[in-house]
ROGU-665493 format. One line per 3 residues: number of its first residue (from 1); their letters; for each residue x negated, y negated, z negated of C-alpha. Coordinates in nm, 3 decimals, padded with zeros to 5 digits. Layout:
N
NUM	A	X,Y,Z ~ ...
end
This chain:
409
1	XXX	-14.291,-07.359,-08.509 ~ -14.275,-07.644,-08.758 ~ -14.465,-07.972,-08.724
4	XXX	-14.709,-07.897,-09.005 ~ -14.824,-07.572,-08.845 ~ -14.873,-07.747,-08.509
7	XXX	-15.099,-08.003,-08.679 ~ -15.310,-07.726,-08.840 ~ -15.345,-07.538,-08.509
10	XXX	-15.438,-07.859,-08.326 ~ -15.700,-07.937,-08.589 ~ -15.844,-07.587,-08.561
13	XXX	-15.867,-07.611,-08.181 ~ -16.035,-07.951,-08.211 ~ -16.294,-07.817,-08.457
16	XXX	-16.369,-07.512,-08.240 ~ -16.409,-07.721,-07.927 ~ -16.630,-07.966,-08.118
19	XXX	-16.856,-07.684,-08.234 ~ -16.882,-07.547,-07.881 ~ -16.964,-07.892,-07.743
22	XXX	-17.234,-07.952,-08.005 ~ -17.388,-07.612,-07.936 ~ -17.394,-07.682,-07.565
25	XXX	-17.554,-08.028,-07.580 ~ -17.801,-07.980,-07.863 ~ -18.160,-07.910,-07.752
28	XXX	-18.260,-07.549,-07.778 ~ -18.509,-07.475,-08.053 ~ -18.848,-07.353,-07.938
31	XXX	-18.923,-07.000,-08.048 ~ -19.292,-06.981,-08.144 ~ -19.281,-06.614,-08.235
34	XXX	-19.598,-06.441,-08.105 ~ -19.435,-06.161,-07.911 ~ -19.685,-06.111,-07.625
37	XXX	-19.407,-05.929,-07.443 ~ -19.400,-05.944,-07.062 ~ -19.022,-05.995,-07.059
40	XXX	-19.029,-06.296,-07.293 ~ -19.039,-06.650,-07.155 ~ -19.101,-06.802,-07.498
43	XXX	-19.434,-06.986,-07.552 ~ -19.613,-06.683,-07.692 ~ -19.473,-06.433,-07.445
46	XXX	-19.670,-06.308,-07.144 ~ -19.405,-06.337,-06.872 ~ -19.613,-06.568,-06.651
49	XXX	-19.929,-06.361,-06.668 ~ -19.742,-06.039,-06.598 ~ -19.570,-06.203,-06.299
52	XXX	-19.899,-06.337,-06.160 ~ -20.097,-06.014,-06.206 ~ -20.033,-05.891,-05.848
55	XXX	-20.173,-06.219,-05.709 ~ -20.474,-06.211,-05.944 ~ -20.549,-05.852,-05.841
58	XXX	-20.460,-05.841,-05.474 ~ -20.622,-05.500,-05.420 ~ -20.476,-05.338,-05.731
61	XXX	-20.138,-05.214,-05.843 ~ -19.988,-05.322,-06.177 ~ -19.815,-05.046,-06.370
64	XXX	-19.629,-05.088,-06.699 ~ -19.709,-04.822,-06.960 ~ -19.431,-04.764,-07.215
67	XXX	-19.600,-04.477,-07.400 ~ -19.864,-04.492,-07.669 ~ -20.220,-04.460,-07.534
70	XXX	-20.255,-04.127,-07.715 ~ -19.970,-03.972,-07.515 ~ -20.039,-04.152,-07.188
73	XXX	-20.409,-04.065,-07.172 ~ -20.350,-03.698,-07.239 ~ -20.300,-03.678,-06.864
76	XXX	-20.651,-03.716,-06.723 ~ -20.507,-03.805,-06.380 ~ -20.425,-04.157,-06.506
79	XXX	-20.698,-04.398,-06.395 ~ -20.750,-04.771,-06.382 ~ -20.794,-05.063,-06.621
82	XXX	-20.592,-05.033,-06.941 ~ -20.482,-05.385,-07.033 ~ -20.396,-05.469,-07.398
85	XXX	-20.283,-05.815,-07.521 ~ -20.136,-05.858,-07.868 ~ -20.191,-06.047,-08.191
88	XXX	-20.284,-05.731,-08.382 ~ -20.397,-05.395,-08.252 ~ -20.460,-05.102,-08.482
91	XXX	-20.552,-04.787,-08.296 ~ -20.550,-04.457,-08.481 ~ -20.865,-04.247,-08.479
94	XXX	-20.727,-03.984,-08.239 ~ -20.577,-04.252,-08.019 ~ -20.901,-04.447,-07.990
97	XXX	-21.087,-04.125,-07.910 ~ -20.855,-04.087,-07.608 ~ -20.947,-04.442,-07.503
100	XXX	-21.316,-04.354,-07.533 ~ -21.269,-04.049,-07.311 ~ -21.072,-04.263,-07.065
103	XXX	-21.354,-04.518,-07.039 ~ -21.625,-04.251,-07.029 ~ -21.462,-04.109,-06.714
106	XXX	-21.529,-04.440,-06.536 ~ -21.227,-04.650,-06.629 ~ -21.205,-04.985,-06.807
109	XXX	-21.016,-05.107,-07.112 ~ -20.938,-05.473,-07.169 ~ -20.835,-05.567,-07.524
112	XXX	-20.738,-05.919,-07.634 ~ -20.649,-05.947,-08.000 ~ -20.720,-06.162,-08.303
115	XXX	-21.003,-05.958,-08.449 ~ -21.092,-05.593,-08.393 ~ -21.345,-05.372,-08.570
118	XXX	-21.466,-05.071,-08.369 ~ -21.725,-04.873,-08.564 ~ -21.775,-04.630,-08.277
121	XXX	-21.898,-04.915,-08.054 ~ -22.078,-05.097,-08.340 ~ -21.850,-05.397,-08.298
124	XXX	-21.722,-05.614,-08.582 ~ -21.535,-05.945,-08.592 ~ -21.506,-06.232,-08.841
127	XXX	-21.310,-06.553,-08.875 ~ -21.508,-06.867,-08.801 ~ -21.489,-07.157,-09.048
130	XXX	-21.673,-07.489,-09.028 ~ -21.710,-07.805,-09.237 ~ -21.606,-08.034,-08.952
133	XXX	-21.341,-08.287,-09.058 ~ -21.138,-08.290,-08.736 ~ -21.261,-07.982,-08.556
136	XXX	-21.144,-07.881,-08.211 ~ -21.177,-07.532,-08.062 ~ -21.270,-07.469,-07.701
139	XXX	-21.301,-07.157,-07.486 ~ -21.579,-07.125,-07.233 ~ -21.701,-06.867,-06.983
142	XXX	-22.077,-06.807,-07.014 ~ -22.127,-06.718,-06.648 ~ -22.180,-07.053,-06.467
145	XXX	-22.106,-06.892,-06.131 ~ -21.746,-06.857,-06.241 ~ -21.655,-07.163,-06.445
148	XXX	-21.854,-07.407,-06.659 ~ -21.554,-07.593,-06.794 ~ -21.439,-07.590,-07.154
151	XXX	-21.071,-07.523,-07.226 ~ -20.884,-07.651,-07.528 ~ -20.583,-07.481,-07.687
154	XXX	-20.397,-07.752,-07.878 ~ -20.226,-07.528,-08.133 ~ -20.372,-07.370,-08.444
157	XXX	-20.494,-07.008,-08.403 ~ -20.725,-06.760,-08.579 ~ -21.081,-06.844,-08.475
160	XXX	-21.217,-06.492,-08.452 ~ -21.556,-06.407,-08.303 ~ -21.783,-06.104,-08.269
163	XXX	-22.021,-06.097,-08.565 ~ -22.187,-05.767,-08.480 ~ -22.237,-05.595,-08.141
166	XXX	-22.461,-05.331,-07.985 ~ -22.705,-05.557,-07.804 ~ -22.831,-05.276,-07.579
169	XXX	-22.490,-05.212,-07.425 ~ -22.308,-05.542,-07.476 ~ -22.296,-05.852,-07.257
172	XXX	-22.153,-06.180,-07.382 ~ -21.909,-06.317,-07.125 ~ -21.743,-06.602,-07.316
175	XXX	-21.782,-06.819,-07.622 ~ -21.574,-07.002,-07.879 ~ -21.696,-07.361,-07.927
178	XXX	-21.617,-07.575,-08.229 ~ -21.661,-07.951,-08.195 ~ -21.634,-08.222,-08.458
181	XXX	-21.463,-08.560,-08.441 ~ -21.766,-08.700,-08.252 ~ -21.722,-08.429,-07.985
184	XXX	-22.049,-08.264,-08.086 ~ -22.077,-07.885,-08.093 ~ -22.108,-07.767,-08.454
187	XXX	-22.077,-07.395,-08.383 ~ -22.052,-07.156,-08.093 ~ -21.984,-06.782,-08.123
190	XXX	-21.915,-06.503,-07.874 ~ -21.544,-06.428,-07.834 ~ -21.546,-06.239,-07.503
193	XXX	-21.780,-05.945,-07.446 ~ -21.831,-05.644,-07.225 ~ -21.949,-05.317,-07.380
196	XXX	-22.047,-05.023,-07.162 ~ -21.942,-04.676,-07.262 ~ -22.008,-04.373,-07.041
199	XXX	-21.927,-04.466,-06.683 ~ -21.679,-04.739,-06.779 ~ -21.659,-05.053,-06.992
202	XXX	-21.465,-05.216,-07.274 ~ -21.379,-05.583,-07.225 ~ -21.298,-05.737,-07.562
205	XXX	-21.151,-06.081,-07.625 ~ -21.062,-06.239,-07.962 ~ -20.822,-06.503,-07.825
208	XXX	-20.499,-06.335,-07.701 ~ -20.319,-06.673,-07.709 ~ -20.509,-06.763,-07.392
211	XXX	-20.288,-06.516,-07.197 ~ -19.952,-06.650,-07.323 ~ -19.702,-06.861,-07.131
214	XXX	-19.783,-07.176,-07.329 ~ -20.156,-07.166,-07.256 ~ -20.105,-07.073,-06.891
217	XXX	-19.896,-07.389,-06.843 ~ -20.122,-07.615,-07.053 ~ -20.327,-07.843,-06.827
220	XXX	-20.559,-07.625,-06.617 ~ -20.607,-07.347,-06.872 ~ -20.480,-07.093,-06.620
223	XXX	-20.819,-07.118,-06.446 ~ -20.984,-06.994,-06.766 ~ -20.754,-06.688,-06.764
226	XXX	-20.833,-06.629,-06.397 ~ -21.208,-06.642,-06.474 ~ -21.168,-06.393,-06.761
229	XXX	-20.964,-06.151,-06.551 ~ -21.203,-06.177,-06.258 ~ -21.439,-05.948,-06.452
232	XXX	-21.178,-05.674,-06.417 ~ -21.181,-05.705,-06.040 ~ -21.461,-05.473,-05.935
235	XXX	-21.471,-05.627,-05.587 ~ -21.591,-05.955,-05.739 ~ -21.835,-05.797,-05.982
238	XXX	-22.102,-05.724,-05.723 ~ -22.112,-06.087,-05.618 ~ -22.160,-06.188,-05.981
241	XXX	-22.449,-05.955,-06.039 ~ -22.246,-05.702,-06.240 ~ -22.312,-05.335,-06.188
244	XXX	-22.031,-05.140,-06.025 ~ -22.005,-04.830,-06.241 ~ -21.691,-04.685,-06.091
247	XXX	-21.567,-04.623,-05.742 ~ -21.201,-04.587,-05.832 ~ -21.033,-04.850,-06.051
250	XXX	-20.737,-04.957,-05.842 ~ -20.460,-04.983,-06.108 ~ -20.396,-05.227,-06.390
253	XXX	-20.223,-05.033,-06.667 ~ -20.026,-05.299,-06.853 ~ -19.957,-05.186,-07.209
256	XXX	-19.599,-05.253,-07.325 ~ -19.617,-05.021,-07.626 ~ -19.842,-05.225,-07.855
259	XXX	-19.649,-05.552,-07.862 ~ -19.551,-05.747,-08.173 ~ -19.224,-05.850,-08.010
262	XXX	-19.162,-05.555,-07.781 ~ -18.806,-05.513,-07.668 ~ -18.595,-05.287,-07.879
265	XXX	-18.223,-05.265,-07.947 ~ -18.171,-05.200,-08.316 ~ -17.791,-05.221,-08.287
268	XXX	-17.523,-05.313,-08.029 ~ -17.458,-05.638,-08.218 ~ -17.828,-05.729,-08.197
271	XXX	-17.813,-05.678,-07.821 ~ -17.504,-05.899,-07.788 ~ -17.638,-06.179,-08.007
274	XXX	-17.977,-06.174,-07.838 ~ -17.818,-06.287,-07.510 ~ -17.684,-06.643,-07.493
277	XXX	-17.397,-06.557,-07.259 ~ -17.295,-06.241,-07.442 ~ -17.312,-06.425,-07.773
280	XXX	-17.072,-06.695,-07.655 ~ -16.842,-06.435,-07.501 ~ -16.836,-06.261,-07.839
283	XXX	-16.756,-06.588,-08.020 ~ -16.478,-06.672,-07.775 ~ -16.331,-06.325,-07.823
286	XXX	-16.326,-06.379,-08.200 ~ -16.153,-06.715,-08.153 ~ -15.898,-06.552,-07.922
289	XXX	-15.826,-06.282,-08.178 ~ -15.780,-06.551,-08.443 ~ -15.523,-06.734,-08.229
292	XXX	-15.350,-06.405,-08.151 ~ -15.318,-06.326,-08.520 ~ -15.183,-06.676,-08.596
295	XXX	-14.917,-06.681,-08.321 ~ -14.830,-06.314,-08.324 ~ -14.801,-06.311,-08.701
298	XXX	-14.569,-06.613,-08.683 ~ -14.341,-06.473,-08.415 ~ -14.327,-06.105,-08.506
301	XXX	-14.294,-06.077,-08.880 ~ -14.243,-05.748,-09.051 ~ -13.881,-05.639,-09.032
304	XXX	-13.685,-05.709,-09.349 ~ -13.431,-05.431,-09.414 ~ -13.069,-05.542,-09.441
307	XXX	-12.917,-05.406,-09.760 ~ -12.540,-05.376,-09.718 ~ -12.359,-05.463,-10.044
310	XXX	-12.129,-05.204,-10.192 ~ -11.772,-05.241,-10.075 ~ -11.483,-05.295,-10.316
313	XXX	-11.278,-04.979,-10.266 ~ -11.005,-05.079,-10.511 ~ -10.769,-05.204,-10.244
316	XXX	-10.828,-04.899,-10.025 ~ -10.766,-04.674,-10.323 ~ -10.448,-04.857,-10.407
319	XXX	-10.324,-04.829,-10.052 ~ -10.402,-04.460,-10.048 ~ -10.203,-04.398,-10.365
322	XXX	-09.917,-04.617,-10.244 ~ -09.899,-04.433,-09.914 ~ -09.898,-04.105,-10.100
325	XXX	-09.599,-04.214,-10.310 ~ -09.430,-04.371,-10.009 ~ -09.460,-04.055,-09.802
328	XXX	-09.305,-03.855,-10.086 ~ -09.022,-04.113,-10.114 ~ -09.100,-04.150,-10.484
331	XXX	-08.976,-04.509,-10.491 ~ -08.922,-04.508,-10.868 ~ -09.290,-04.435,-10.940
334	XXX	-09.401,-04.709,-10.699 ~ -09.164,-04.952,-10.864 ~ -09.295,-04.864,-11.212
337	XXX	-09.655,-04.929,-11.097 ~ -09.544,-05.250,-10.937 ~ -09.375,-05.359,-11.261
340	XXX	-09.682,-05.266,-11.469 ~ -09.910,-05.469,-11.240 ~ -09.668,-05.760,-11.265
343	XXX	-09.672,-05.751,-11.644 ~ -10.054,-05.735,-11.634 ~ -10.050,-06.038,-11.406
346	XXX	-09.837,-06.228,-11.663 ~ -10.070,-06.135,-11.949 ~ -10.382,-06.247,-11.759
349	XXX	-10.250,-06.548,-11.571 ~ -10.004,-06.700,-11.817 ~ -10.154,-06.569,-12.142
352	XXX	-09.824,-06.420,-12.265 ~ -09.768,-06.098,-12.454 ~ -09.527,-05.860,-12.281
355	XXX	-09.467,-05.639,-12.587 ~ -09.146,-05.824,-12.671 ~ -08.933,-05.955,-12.387
358	XXX	-08.667,-06.190,-12.517 ~ -08.528,-06.540,-12.474 ~ -08.840,-06.705,-12.616
361	XXX	-09.056,-06.503,-12.369 ~ -08.833,-06.617,-12.079 ~ -08.863,-06.981,-12.179
364	XXX	-09.243,-06.969,-12.215 ~ -09.284,-06.780,-11.885 ~ -09.056,-07.024,-11.701
367	XXX	-09.248,-07.326,-11.829 ~ -09.588,-07.178,-11.752 ~ -09.510,-07.028,-11.413
370	XXX	-09.311,-07.321,-11.273 ~ -09.002,-07.106,-11.213 ~ -08.658,-07.181,-11.350
373	XXX	-08.535,-07.002,-11.659 ~ -08.249,-06.858,-11.453 ~ -08.488,-06.699,-11.200
376	XXX	-08.694,-06.548,-11.479 ~ -08.391,-06.393,-11.647 ~ -08.256,-06.254,-11.315
379	XXX	-08.594,-06.097,-11.228 ~ -08.636,-05.925,-11.565 ~ -08.274,-05.799,-11.565
382	XXX	-08.347,-05.637,-11.232 ~ -08.668,-05.488,-11.372 ~ -08.473,-05.346,-11.671
385	XXX	-08.213,-05.188,-11.441 ~ -08.483,-05.023,-11.226 ~ -08.663,-04.892,-11.535
388	XXX	-08.341,-04.735,-11.659 ~ -08.266,-04.548,-11.337 ~ -08.407,-04.207,-11.256
391	XXX	-08.425,-04.281,-10.883 ~ -08.406,-04.593,-10.674 ~ -08.362,-04.649,-10.304
394	XXX	-08.610,-04.787,-10.063 ~ -08.408,-05.107,-10.030 ~ -08.415,-05.164,-10.407
397	XXX	-08.796,-05.121,-10.405 ~ -08.831,-05.370,-10.120 ~ -08.608,-05.625,-10.296
400	XXX	-08.809,-05.585,-10.621 ~ -09.141,-05.636,-10.441 ~ -09.010,-05.942,-10.257
403	XXX	-08.876,-06.111,-10.570 ~ -09.200,-06.049,-10.764 ~ -09.405,-06.201,-10.479
406	XXX	-09.168,-06.501,-10.461 ~ -09.206,-06.541,-10.838 ~ -09.583,-06.546,-10.811
409	X	-09.572,-06.812,-10.540
end
């Protein structure tokens, strides 16, 4: 591994570690999404309320309902207080008819949402607006036997109230108060009511934010929630002068179906990224794969095929032919080939024509080859004698070869 690559890898590791460190130390952003989900610990989740329900209703069981009310209430055996908390609730006609039948049998329904129009119960809601310059909104329970305090929610929210109710069957249990900068009440409207239907009752509230984690932990606002939910505890109702219309209401049916932020896994990746620990495990796995690709790619490159160059078979061919002649004892033919190669050598190396071999040729060859004139003449006389013979002996061939090689050297 060269020095330059080591620097790049070190820089990459430093950047990754820096990102991880920054992510770990930076303050976590607050998620203000209004989920109203019992599993969410974000400000607008209902984790705290759901956890405290068994202590608020000591004589009741809390049961989570994952089905829609239409399907769940088809079974008439289900009884209790159906508890709905969400920013928006839109029941279908058939579904709300099932709720009406459920209440008529002597059960209760609690609904907390930002505005709800129920024509069947002659109930309508509106949004409250005032001309106060610095208005503040407060929640208050009307029944002084429970709580006479006013509770402030310090974040902006829809100020819904009940604009139309059936006065013969409806009781106002709580109000929304609007105060100006001088702390004077400029408007007060009902935002928590009880409406009787059949042998049961509807409890309707237009401020679902009161039941969220943020409000439960804000000052003493949890006492307001406890006062609101005390109306659902039939054991307390008699002491408050409320009529006990049902003898069996021992279960709180917590709705988990109608939730703006209800849990749902849209994809495996969504599930991984929604968890802090799984998300970081996923990121570390990606970083590990990146390092694996860098180092593995550097060490194990794709094999490069070795292409063997073509061999020069001239020498092998020559040896084959020579052996063939040698085995046949055709020394004359070998000698002739040897002489022809020698003449070719002279033509190429010394640039001399071999068409005419005479005294002038000897002199030029002697001067260019570095041999004496006498040696040149003796060699070519021997060549002439061999050329003139029909056959030569092995010894003559060996002598000719030796003298040609000596001449070349």
